[in-house]
N, C-alpha and C positions, 0 to 999 in steps of 0.2 A: 851771430857775429861775436868774436872773442874779445873780451876786455883785457887787452895786453898790458904789460907793465908800462909801455910808452903811453898808452891811452890814459892809464891811471896817473902817470906823471903829469900829463897835460891837464887832466881834470883837476888835479891838486893845484896846479898853477892858476888855472882859471878861477877856482873857488877862492884862493887866498888873495889874488889880485882884485877880484870883485869885492871881497870883504873890505879891502883897504881903500878902494876908489869909488865904489858904488857905480862903476861904469862897465859897459861890455868890454870884454878882453879880446884883442885881435891876435892874429897869427904872428905878426911882427914882434909884438911884446913877448909872446911865448917863446919865440925863437931866440930872442935876446936872453931870456932867463935860462934857456937850455944851453947857453954858451955857444950857439951857432953850430951845434953838432947835428941838428936836424933842420932841413930846409923848410922855408915857409910853405912851399907847395905840399910837402908831406904833412906838415902840421895842419894845413887846411883840410886835407883829406881825413885826418884823424878827428878833427873837430866836426866834420860832416858826419862821420860814423857815430861820434858821441851824441850828436843831435838825434840821429836816427834811432839810437839805442835808448833815448829818453833821459840821458844824464845832463845834457845841455839844452839851452833854448836860444833862439836867435830873435831878439826883440826887433820889431819893425823891419826896416831894411838895412839895419846896421850890419857891418861885416863882422862885428865882434859877437861874442857869445856870453851868456850868463848861465849859472848853474840852475838846474831844475830842482824841485824838492827831492827827486830820486838821486840827483847828483850830490846834493848836500848830505843825504843819508849815507851814501857810499863813503863820502869824505869823512863823516863823523865815525862811521863804523871801522874803516880800514886805513884811511890816509892821514887823518889828523894826528899830529904829534902831541903827546901829553906834555903839558906845561907844568912847571913848578913855580911857586910863588917866589919872588925875590925877597930879600931881607926887608926892603922898603915896603913892599906890599904887605908882608906879614905884620910889620909894625903898624901899618895903617889899619889893618883889620883889628889888631889887638887894642889900639887906641880907641877905635869906635865901639869896642865892647866893654870899655871901662865904665860901666853904668851900675847904678845901685840895683841890687836884686829886690825890686819892689813888686808891684803888681805885674803879672805876666803880660797883660795887654799893653802896659806901658813899655816893657822891655822889648816886645816884638815890634812896637811902633817905632822905637828908636832904631832898632836894628834894620827895619825895612828901609828907612831913610838912608842909613849908612850904606846898605847894599846898593841902592839905586845910584847914589852919588859915586860909588866906587866903580861900578861897571858902566855907568852912563846910559842905562836903559831903565824903564819902569820895573819895579820889583814888587813882590808880595811875599809876606810871611804868614804862615798858618800854624796854629797850635791846636791840637786835638787830643782829647783824653781817650785812653783805652778802656777806662771804666768810669762810672758815674762819679761826680764830685759831691762831697758831703760838707756840712758845716763843721768847723773844728773849734770855733769859739764865738761867743756872743757877748755884746755889751749893749747897754741901753742908757742913753744920756738924756735926761729930762730937759726940755726947752722951756715949756710953760705948763699951765694946768691942763692943756688939751693937746699937747704935741710932745714928741720925743724923737731922738735920732737913734736908729738901730744900726749897730756896726756888727758885721759878720765876717769873720775870717774863714776862708774855705780851705779844703784839704790840699789844694794846689798853691796855697799861700797868697792867693788873690784876696783883696779886702773890698767888701762892698758896704755901702752905707746908704741909708734912706731916711728922710724926714717923714714920720707918720703923723697924720692928724687924727685925733681920737674922738669918739662920740661922747665918752664920759670923762669926767675930770680924773686926772691921774693923781693917785695917792703916792707921793714921793717916798714915803716910808716903805712902800711895798716893792719898790724897784729892785733893791738888792736881792730879795727873795725870788723875784721873777727871773733875774739874771742867773741865779743859782739853778733854778728849775730848767731854764733853757740849756745851760751848759751840762747839766747832769742827765737830761732826758732827750735832748734834741740834737746832739752832736754825734758825728761818726756813724750816722745811719742814713738810709736812703730816703728820698722824698716821700715814698709811699709809707714808710715806717713813721715818718714825722707826722703825717696826717692821722695815722692810726693812734699814735701816742697822744695827740691832741685830744682825741675823743676819750682816751683812757683817763686823762687827768681832769676832765671836765667837772666831775663830781667832787674833786678834792680841793678846789679853790673857789673863791667867791666869784660871782658873775662879773663884776668889774675887772677882776684879774684875768678871768677867762677871755673876756672881750679883747683886752690888750694882748694877751698871749696868742690868741687866734690871729690877730692882725699881724703880729710879728712872724708867726710860723707860716702863714700864707705868703707873706712877703719873701721869707726865706725859701720856701718851696719854689715859687716862681723864679727867683733869682738863680737858684741852683740848677733848675732845669734849663734856663737860658745859658748859664755858664758851661753846661755840659756840651753845648753845641760848639762847633769849630769856630775859633777866633781867627779872622782873616784881616790883615792890614795891608793896604797897598800904598805905594809911594812913587813919586817921580814920573807920573804920567806925562808931564810936560816935556820930559826928555825926548818924546817922540817927535816933537816939533823941530828938533835939531837934525833929524835924519832926512836924507833926500827922498826916501820912500814915502814919507808922510808930508811932503810939501802940499799935497792936495788936502785942503782944509776939511773936506767932507770925510776923506779916508782917515785922517787923524782923529777927527771928532768921534767917528764910529768906535775906534779902538779905545780912545780915552773914556768914552761913555761906558763901554763895557767894563773897563777897569774900575770905574767909580760905582756903577749901579748893578753889575752882575758878577761881582768878585767871587760869589759862591760857586760860579761855574768855571773858575780857573782850574787848570789841571792839578789834581791831587793824587799822584800815583802812589801805590802802596810799596812798590819795589824801589830799591835804591842801590847805591848811594846817589848816583847821578842818572837822571833821565832826561833825554833830549827829544822833544817833539817838534817836527819840522812841517810847517805849512798844513797840508791836508790831513796830516796825522792827528791834528787837534780836532776834538769833537765839536767845539763851539764854532759857529760860522764866523764870528768876529775875529777868530784867530787863524782862519784858513790861509791868510797871506802873511802870517807871522810865525815865529818860532818861540818855543818856551824851553828853558833849561831849568830843571828842578833838582835840588839837593835836599836830603833829609838830615835831621839832627834829633838827638835824644834829650828830652827835657827832664827825664827822671820821673819817679812817682807815677809810673804807668802812663806817661804822656810822651807824644812825639810831635815833631814839627817839620815843616817844609819851607824851604826858601826857593822862590821862583823868580826868574827874569824873563820878561817879555820883550821881544825885539823883532827886527826884520829877519827874513830868512838869510840875509847877508850877514848875520851876526857872527862875531869872532868866537866861534864855539869853544875853541881850546882855551882862550883866555877867560871867558865867562865861566866855563866849567871849573877851571883851576881856582878862580876867586870865590865861586860859590862853595866849593869844597872847603876852602880855608875858613869861610864864615861858618859853615855847618860844624866843622871841627871845633872852632872857637866857642860856638853856642853850646855844643854838647859838653865841653869841658867846663864852661861857666855855670851851666845849670847843674851838672852832675858833681863837679869837684870844686866849684868856685875858684877855678884857676883858668889861665889862658894858655893856648898852645905854645910850644917852644918855637923859637926862631928856626927857620929852615933855609939854609943857604941854597941859592939856585945854582944849577950847573950851567956854566957858560958853554 
């Protein structure tokens, strides 16, 4: 059976009306949007064909139709009109990205909340390194005779600190020399090299110094290995409760629990710049009745990130894709050049 231009036009109307109303779309409404040029009986025949071809579904005994995942996929690939951000939307994105360039995880946490608020769906942001992270600077701050705070700046500009409780009394006069040793021998190298160098300096310093040094280096190695893993932050899971598809508390709870407890399983596609996964195209069972739109951004220093939005298959794909692209562009510019994207006027 051939997918004619008229069938595509009807499918486009059904998808966009269902996105707007969350209700099945009937032939009468379609006829009205087509300007009365096609009769309702002809439209009903075309709808029946689209159901038979797998692009539409007929829920329950309703006379209306809703898109299937196959129908949404055709819409996204061929029928969806690309949207541009309005000046107001661009300014909203820019305002949300006016944040201090502090720890990376703080930046992506703020950005994830901003994305969710802007698109009205749950959002997630991930940052991942293309190479391992190293220490770039150490500092040690004595607290009392048996404890100190270790501060480590990493090569991706994140800062980590930890209070260490020591087995032996700390000689405060030895702290400056220890900090010098850390910064001259244990920065800009891999965690494997850090462990090797610790053994190499064992005979060159006193046992109390070595005990403190080994505690700091072991802390640094553990922290760097954890930091090399993907950072993922989710926000706005409660946005699901506003959607008709998730009025069923059990259904909403399942997806909200997935976003909270299994965020490592959220889609992280390598290709970009925009990837749309519809219903069964998602690997995770919790996302089989949902859709995910993902955009990528460049953090710099061999790091990349992903912004994703999770919502119903009835998602407004064109609007979400345009807004995610705007956020991704803004984040790339902010991380790479410390500037925000220019305003772009929308075409009416």
